[in-house]
C-alpha positions, 0 to 999 in steps of 0.5 A: 164880375170881374170883366164886362160879360165875360162870360159872353166872350168866353162862350164866344171866342172859347172855339172847339179844338183851339190848339194848345196854349205853352205856359212858361212858370206855370208854377209861380205865383200868377203863373198857376192863375193862368192855369186854373183860369185853362183850366176852367175855359177847357183849354188845351194848356201844357206845362214845360220844367225851367230848365226846358226854357231858359237858353235859346235851344232848349226853348226852342226844341221844346217849341218844335215839338209841342208846336202851341198855337200860343204861350203865355211867359209867366216866369218873370218876378212879380212886383210887390213882394219883391222888390227888395228881394230883387235888389239882392238876387241881382242876377236871376232877377236881369235873366228872368225879366230881361234875359228870358222875354228875349230869348222867347221873342226870338224864338217865337218869331222863328217858330211863326207863334204868337205870345203873352208876357207878363210886364208890370206898372211898376216902371212909372213914377208920378203922374201926369198932373194938369195945369194950364200948360196941358198935361205934365209929367211929374216924375220927381212928385214923391209918394207924399206929394202925390198923395197929396194933390189924390187929397185936394184935387184929384181932377188934375192927377192922370195916368201914363197909357201905353205910350208913355215911355217908362220913366222908372226904370234903367234909362231914368232912373234912379229906379228900383232894381225889378223895376228897370229890369222889368222895363228892359224887358218890354223895350228887349221884346218888342216890335219882335214877334207878336206877342202882348204885353201884360202889365199888372200892377200890385196883386192882391186877391182873397187869399192869405198869401205872400205876394198879396196886397192885402196879406203884406198889408196886415204883416209888414211891421209898417206900412207904405204910405203910397198910390200905385195901380191894383189889380186883381190878379184872377181878373187880371187873368183872364183880361189877358186871355179874354184879349187873346181870345178877343183877338185884340191887337197885339200890343203894351196894355196896363190890366188894371183897376181903374179908379185910384185908391190909396194905401193907407184907403185899403188901409183903412177898409182893412181895420173896417172889414178884417179888424185885425187884432194889432193897430197897423202902423204906417212909417213916419214919410219917406225919409223914415222908409229908406233911413235903414238901407234895407228897402228898394225904391219904391214906386207912385204913380197912376196909370190908365186903363182906357187901352184895355176898355177900348176893346170891350175889357172893362175892369170893376173899380179898383175900390170895389175889387178891394173891398169884395175880396176883403169881404170874402178874406178867406185865411187858406191861400192858394187852395186844392182846386187850383192846385188841381187846375194848375195840376 
């Protein structure tokens, strides 16, 4: 089970006659899963074409006509596979991650519509490290240094909470363009109307899809040795919808699995369970990884997920979720069943 008593939550809060939900970005990697889960829950939802919501006037007309109870914005760029792509497609990334969310926030405020926005945990770098003076933010800690500390003294490493300002952003450079626009998008909508900001960790599941970190680890030329929050995509979607149905307070939530699992640990599980037909090689160090100039800066960070647990939504431990996905690995990507559910 992804959530503690998830079925109980759904039974209790899924009431017949609830109004319709509008899904923006329904064809995206995460958007399809929101549609599939809404269909499973028996919720009434509708989709709109991208041309109908990319500017203020068209989105305002769309919401006025459809009169949704709630809006899900899944149209932003997804972390992970898109980091390098976003460095080249800057105009599209800025619009999807920053400008469009601000437009949605203004329209939702004017129409008194609550909504949820998918953001990213990749707006932090480093961790909070316990010292004699208390918790000290160590942003400049690179991936290798953070990994060494985790291996030697994991009890000293603490994650960033929703109260911590992003430190891998345009206001706290250096950062990747993706992370900069994601952080700026959060800033652009905070305090405007009633909304959730759902932060996604590195996405994974048991399906062989390009955005899935488990896919990338098997197919990349070499593997980047790092540590990041992880989010099983199906668990993520269920948690986001449960937040809404539980009427949890609006605001920011780190929707990632508890526990720290490094890329190297994931790779060891992958080699043991899937037994790929080739050796999985790592970049020697960050200098080698960045040497050719083709790679965006990568965040290495730890986040605190206690706020999510405090409202009654407890995700599986990260290591358990990854192992379960590997043991149920399927070469088939997003299934026909899920395609039909999202249609």
